[in-house]
C-alpha positions in Angstrom: -0.1 0.2 0.1 1.3 3.6 -0.5 -0.5 7.2 0.2 -2.0 9.8 -2.0 -1.5 13.1 -1.3 -3.0 13.1 1.9 -3.9 9.8 3.2 -6.9 9.8 4.9 -10.1 7.6 5.3 -13.3 6.4 4.9 -15.5 4.3 3.2 -18.4 3.5 2.6 -19.9 0.7 1.3 -23.4 -0.7 0.1 -24.1 -4.5 -0.1 -25.6 -6.2 -3.0 -28.7 -8.5 -2.9 -27.5 -12.2 -2.5 -30.0 -14.5 -2.3 -31.0 -14.0 1.9 -33.2 -15.9 4.3 -32.8 -19.7 5.5 -31.8 -21.2 9.0 -34.7 -19.0 10.8 -32.4 -16.2 9.4 -34.4 -12.7 7.8 -37.6 -13.4 5.8 -38.0 -16.1 2.9 -38.7 -12.5 0.6 -35.2 -11.3 2.0 -36.9 -8.7 4.2 -35.5 -7.5 7.5 -36.1 -5.6 10.3 -33.6 -2.7 10.8 -34.4 -2.3 14.5 -33.9 -6.3 14.9 -31.2 -7.0 11.8 -31.1 -10.7 11.7 -29.6 -11.9 8.3 -27.5 -15.1 7.1 -23.6 -14.9 7.8 -21.6 -13.3 5.4 -24.9 -10.7 5.0 -26.2 -7.2 6.6 -29.5 -5.9 6.7 -30.1 -2.9 4.8 -32.3 0.6 3.9 -33.6 0.0 0.3 -35.3 3.0 -1.5 -39.1 3.1 -1.5 -38.9 -0.8 0.0 -38.6 -2.9 3.1 -35.3 -3.4 4.3 -33.2 -6.6 2.5 -30.6 -8.9 3.6 -27.6 -8.2 1.3 -23.9 -8.6 1.5 -21.8 -6.1 2.9 -19.9 -3.3 1.3 -16.2 -3.1 2.9 -13.5 -0.4 3.5 -10.6 -1.9 3.6 -6.7 -0.6 3.7 -4.1 0.2 6.1 -2.3 2.6 8.7 1.6 2.9 8.1 4.0 5.7 9.5 3.9 8.4 7.5 7.5 8.9 7.9 9.1 5.2 6.6 5.5 3.6 5.8 5.8 1.2 8.5 2.8 -1.1 9.7 1.0 0.2 12.9 -0.3 -2.7 14.8 -3.2 -2.1 17.9 -4.8 1.5 15.2 -8.6 1.9 16.2 -10.7 2.4 12.6 -14.0 4.1 12.9 -16.0 5.6 10.0 -18.2 8.5 10.4 -21.2 9.9 8.7 -21.6 13.8 7.4 -22.3 14.8 11.3 -19.6 13.3 12.5 -21.6 10.0 14.0 -19.6 6.9 14.1 -21.3 4.4 12.0 -21.0 1.1 11.3 -18.3 -1.9 12.6 -14.9 0.3 13.8 -12.1 -1.8 13.6 -8.7 -2.6 15.0 -5.2 -2.9 12.7 -3.3 -6.5 12.9 0.4 -6.5 12.5 0.6 -5.6 8.9 -1.3 -2.7 9.8 -4.6 -3.8 7.7 -7.6 -3.4 8.9 -11.8 -4.1 7.1 -14.8 -1.8 7.7 -18.2 -2.4 7.3 -21.0 0.1 6.5 -24.2 1.1 5.9 -25.6 2.4 2.2 -28.5 3.3 1.0 -29.2 0.5 -1.7 -32.0 -0.2 -4.7 -33.7 -3.3 -4.9 -30.8 -5.5 -6.4 -28.8 -4.3 -3.8 -26.8 -1.4 -5.2 -25.7 1.2 -4.0 -27.2 4.6 -3.9 -25.6 6.8 -1.1 -23.9 6.9 1.6 -20.5 9.2 2.3 -18.1 8.7 5.3 -14.8 9.5 6.5 -12.4 8.0 8.5 -11.0 9.0 11.6 -7.6 6.8 13.1 -6.1 6.6 16.7 -3.2 4.9 17.7 -0.4 4.4 20.7 2.5 7.5 19.8 0.9 8.8 16.7 -1.1 12.0 16.6 -4.7 11.2 16.2 -6.5 11.6 12.5 -7.9 14.3 11.2 -6.7 17.1 12.3 -7.9 21.1 11.9 -5.0 20.8 9.0 -5.3 17.2 7.6 -8.8 16.7 6.8 -10.6 13.2 5.7 -11.6 13.1 2.4 -14.6 11.6 1.9 -15.3 8.0 0.2 -18.5 7.2 -1.4 -20.4 4.3 -1.4 -21.4 4.2 -4.7 -17.5 3.5 -5.7 -17.4 0.1 -4.1 -16.6 -2.8 -6.4 -18.1 -5.9 -6.3 -15.8 -8.7 -5.1 -17.3 -12.3 -4.6 -17.7 -13.5 -1.4 -16.5 -10.2 0.0 -19.4 -8.0 -1.5 -18.7 -4.0 -2.5 -15.2 -3.5 -1.7 -13.7 0.2 -1.1 -9.9 0.3 -1.5 -7.5 2.4 -2.4 -5.1 4.9 -1.9 -8.0 7.0 0.7 -8.5 4.0 2.4 -4.4 4.2 3.4 -3.9 6.1 6.4 -0.3 7.2 7.8 -0.1 8.9 10.8 2.5 11.2 12.1 4.4 9.9 15.3 4.3 12.4 18.5 8.2 13.8 19.2 10.1 12.3 21.8 9.9 9.7 24.6 6.7 8.1 24.7 7.3 5.2 27.0 5.5 6.7 30.1 2.6 7.6 27.9 -0.9 5.8 29.3 -4.2 6.0 28.5 -7.9 6.1 29.0 -10.8 4.1 28.1 -14.6 3.4 29.2 -17.8 3.3 27.7 -20.6 6.5 26.9 -23.9 4.9 28.8 -25.9 7.6 26.9 -27.9 8.0 23.6 -26.8 7.9 21.1 -23.5 7.0 22.2 -21.3 6.7 19.0 -19.2 9.4 17.7 -18.8 11.3 20.8 -15.8 13.5 21.0 -14.1 12.3 24.9 -11.4 15.1 26.3 -9.4 14.2 29.4 -8.4 17.6 30.3 -4.9 17.7 32.8 -2.9 20.4 34.1 -0.5 20.7 31.2 -2.7 19.6 28.0 -6.2 18.1 26.7 -6.1 14.7 24.8 -8.8 13.6 23.0 -11.1 10.7 21.7 -14.1 9.3 20.1 -16.2 6.8 20.9 -16.9 4.2 18.5 -20.7 2.8 17.1 -20.6 0.8 21.0 -19.8 3.9 22.6 -16.7 2.4 23.8 -13.8 5.1 23.4 -10.0 5.1 24.2 -7.9 8.1 24.2 -4.2 7.2 23.8 -0.7 9.2 24.8 -1.8 10.3 27.8 1.2 11.3 30.3 1.2 10.8 34.6 -1.7 13.1 36.1 -4.9 13.9 37.2 -7.5 14.6 34.7 -11.2 15.6 34.4 -12.5 13.4 31.4 -15.9 14.6 29.4 -17.6 13.7 26.9 -19.0 16.5 24.1 -21.8 16.2 21.0 -24.6 17.9 19.7 -27.6 17.4 21.8 -25.9 14.6 24.5 -25.4 16.1 27.9 -22.6 14.0 30.3 -21.6 13.9 33.6 -17.6 14.6 34.0 -15.3 12.4 36.0 -12.6 12.5 37.5 -9.2 9.9 37.0 -5.5 10.2 38.4 -3.5 8.3 35.5 0.6 6.6 36.8 3.5 6.8 33.8 2.4 4.0 31.2 -0.7 3.1 33.3 -3.7 2.3 31.2 -7.5 3.0 32.6 -9.8 1.4 32.1 -13.4 1.0 32.6 -13.6 5.1 33.1 -17.7 5.4 31.7 -19.4 8.2 31.3 -23.3 8.6 31.8 -26.0 10.8 30.2 -26.9 13.8 32.4 -30.1 15.9 33.1 -28.7 19.2 32.7 -30.4 20.9 30.2 -28.4 21.8 27.1 -27.4 25.4 25.5 -28.4 27.4 22.6 -25.4 29.6 21.1 -26.6 32.4 19.0 -25.3 35.9 16.9 -24.1 37.5 14.0 -21.9 37.6 11.0 -21.2 40.7 9.0 -19.5 39.7 5.4 -17.9 42.7 4.2 -15.2 43.6 1.2 -15.6 40.0 0.0 -16.7 39.7 -3.3 -15.5 36.7 -3.5 -17.8 34.6 -0.8 -21.3 35.5 -0.1 -22.5 32.6 3.0 -19.8 31.3 5.3 -20.0 28.9 8.8 -19.7 29.7 12.5 -18.3 26.3 14.8 -17.6 25.8 18.4 -14.3 24.7 19.6 -13.3 23.9 22.9 -11.1 26.0 24.7 -9.2 23.4 26.6 -7.9 22.0 22.8 -7.6 25.7 21.2 -3.9 26.7 20.1 -4.1 30.6 20.4 -0.7 30.8 18.1 -3.0 28.4 15.0 -5.7 29.0 15.7 -7.2 26.4 15.8 -8.8 23.7 17.9 -11.0 20.3 17.9 -15.1 21.0 17.2 -17.6 18.3 18.7 -19.7 16.7 16.5 -23.0 18.9 15.5 -21.2 22.1 16.9 -21.7 23.8 13.6 -23.9 25.7 11.4 -23.2 26.8 7.9 -24.9 28.8 5.0 -24.3 31.9 7.3 -24.9 35.4 6.0 -25.9 36.8 9.5 -27.6 35.7 12.6 -26.9 32.0 13.7 -28.1 29.8 16.0 -26.4 26.6 17.3 -28.5 24.7 19.8 -28.3 21.4 21.7 -24.4 22.8 23.2 -23.1 20.4 26.0 -21.7 22.2 29.1 -17.9 23.7 28.6 -15.6 26.1 27.8 -15.7 27.2 24.1 -13.8 29.4 21.5 -16.3 30.4 18.3 -15.2 30.5 15.5 -16.6 32.5 12.1 -15.3 31.3 9.0 -13.5 28.9 9.8 -13.8 26.7 7.4 -12.6 27.0 3.4 -15.4 29.5 1.8 -13.0 31.7 0.7 -13.7 34.0 3.6 -11.6 35.2 6.9 -12.7 36.8 10.4 -11.4 40.1 9.9 -8.3 40.2 11.4 -7.6 44.1 12.2 -8.3 43.9 15.7 -8.7 47.7 15.9 -11.8 47.5 15.5 -15.1 45.5 16.4 -16.3 42.1 16.1 -12.6 40.4 15.3 -11.1 39.3 18.5 -11.0 35.3 19.7 -14.7 35.0 21.4 -14.7 32.5 24.4 -18.0 31.5 26.1 -19.4 29.4 28.7 -22.4 27.2 28.7 -24.3 27.5 30.8 -23.0 31.1 30.5 -22.8 32.4 34.6 -25.3 35.5 33.7 -27.2 34.1 30.7 -27.9 30.6 31.5 -28.4 28.0 28.6 -29.6 30.9 26.6 -26.3 32.3 25.1 -26.6 36.2 22.7 -23.1 36.9 22.1 -22.9 40.8 22.3 -20.8 41.5 19.9 -20.9 40.2 15.7 -18.5 38.8 13.6 -16.9 40.9 11.1 -15.4 38.3 7.8 -13.7 39.9 5.4 -11.7 37.5 2.0 -9.5 36.0 2.4 -5.8 36.2 0.5 -6.2 33.2 -1.8 -3.3 30.6 -2.0 -1.8 29.6 -5.2 0.2 26.8 -3.6 1.1 24.7 -2.3 -2.1 23.8 -0.6 -4.5 26.1 -2.8 -7.3 22.8 -3.2 -6.0 20.5 0.1 -2.9 19.2 1.1 -0.4 18.8 -1.0 2.9 16.6 -1.7 6.2 18.8 -1.8 8.9 17.3 -3.9 12.1 19.8 -2.2 12.8 21.1 1.4 12.7 24.3 0.2 9.2 24.7 -0.9 8.0 28.0 -2.7 5.0 30.0 -1.4 2.7 32.1 -3.7 -0.3 34.1 -2.5 -2.6 36.7 -4.6 -1.4 40.1 -4.0 -2.9 42.4 -1.6 -2.9 45.3 -3.6 -3.1 48.0 -1.0 -0.7 46.2 1.6 2.4 47.7 3.1 3.9 44.0 3.7 3.2 40.4 5.1 3.9 38.3 7.4 4.3 34.8 6.5 4.5 31.9 9.4 5.1 27.9 8.9 3.3 25.4 11.8 3.8 21.7 11.8 0.9 19.1 12.2 1.3 19.9 16.3 0.9 23.9 15.4 4.6 25.1 16.6 5.6 27.5 14.9 8.8 26.8 12.9 9.4 29.5 10.4 8.2 33.3 10.7 9.4 35.6 7.4 8.3 39.4 6.8 8.5 40.9 3.4 7.6 44.5 2.0 5.3 45.3 -0.8 4.8 44.1 -3.6 3.9 45.6 -7.1 3.9 44.4 -10.9 3.0 41.1 -10.3 -0.4 39.9 -9.5 0.7 36.9 -6.7 3.6 37.2 -4.2 6.2 34.5 -3.7 8.7 33.8 -0.7 11.2 30.6 -0.5 10.7 28.6 2.3 13.8 29.4 5.1 13.7 27.7 7.8 15.2 24.6 9.7 14.5 21.0 7.2 11.6 19.7 6.8 10.8 16.7 8.5 9.8 13.3 6.3 6.2 12.4 6.6 5.3 15.5 8.8 2.3 17.7 7.4 2.5 21.8 7.6 0.7 25.0 6.8 2.2 28.4 5.5 0.0 31.0 6.8 0.3 35.1 5.7 -1.2 38.3 6.7 -0.9 41.2 4.5 -0.8 44.8 6.7 -0.7 48.3 6.5 1.4 50.5 8.4 1.2 54.0 9.6 2.9 56.9 12.1 4.1 53.4 13.2 1.0 51.6 13.7 0.8 48.0 12.0 -2.9 47.1 10.6 -3.6 44.0 9.1 -6.2 43.9 6.4 -6.2 40.4 5.2 -5.0 36.7 5.7 -4.9 33.2 4.0 -7.4 30.4 5.2 -7.3 28.7 8.1 -7.1 25.6 6.5 -5.2 25.6 3.0 -1.5 25.9 2.9 -1.6 22.7 3.7 2.0 20.9 2.3 4.2 17.7 3.3 7.9 16.0 2.2 8.3 12.7 1.8 11.7 11.8 1.4 12.9 10.1 -1.7 
């Protein structure tokens, strides 16, 4: 197996009609009950368009999990497929000694069992490795309708996107432990679980059975809580010794009311974008320098041009981010005007309770367009000194350029003066050598200066400009 540009994940599948019934499983006509799915071995019960559910051959996502730096297989990685809402679906899996895995996922079928719909992405976690996906390493979607029918396995999706490369954590990881348990709530799949300690916040996601594992936990005391839209859980505390695996740390449903967050967005000077999105990132996972954090499933609203509301918000502290996703828009970086600073909230609010209305709106403006690398997604570069290129901002006095690694660490920065006579600006990387298999992101901000005062004008988008280098 090998990587493609951004290794990613996912799978979706569909099943093909394969003669059901018999043996007391399923009905004689091949129909089945989704609430109590009983089908012959090797088959699954699947929803069918405009018809009763049928027993069909499963569709399987097959792939591998490898070390991105040297392609070595990773054993014991946890894999799950998630739907467009971030909920875990189908079966979950663990990689074998060869790094291989196999997942079965649902898909809407026609009466012949051919997949009609089903879009999924993958999540991957492993000891000693950064989880996948992250803010700058998105999971690319797989379509269930693209599976290949392979007897006797069903519809199989196996390609470059189902091979996922993970980035090894830096330093000695021998003293890291883990925390595991089960979510006792409905729903319990795809819940973001966070262990907050004095030095860091570690994350994991519950699988389709509600089980979760948080890897790479340093010794210390932690508060563990689960987050997803519409789900309220009671937090639990635990102590992790060096190298210890804490098990059966279960999270249970709470009767505390959920919160609602409302506000508004003002889009200005943005002929390239008309609507945007707003997300709630957990404050404990937010990286101030890189400007990104982990978003619980469902705490997002899109197609925003004015007012917005996010409902079903569980208790916690959040950073509210507007125009974070790729839509040709960014939060206005000029912090000398209102509506441009980072907004933090707590749910419930000590004063407003469970109905939280932001007192100031977000000002959003057009982004500086990236030419490359990473204009349309993470991109492999073939040199340790890549050249960055972006559209010129005609009214600027200069640019600030920053490069971050996949862990959010700033590895290089450079300031350049105004550019004229060219529609784009270029700058060659001059920082420390690129690490093979590491993902990086370059970000650029244009600015004006008047009487010694610097004012930011615009910036590149939060999720673009991502690149990586693989040694020959």
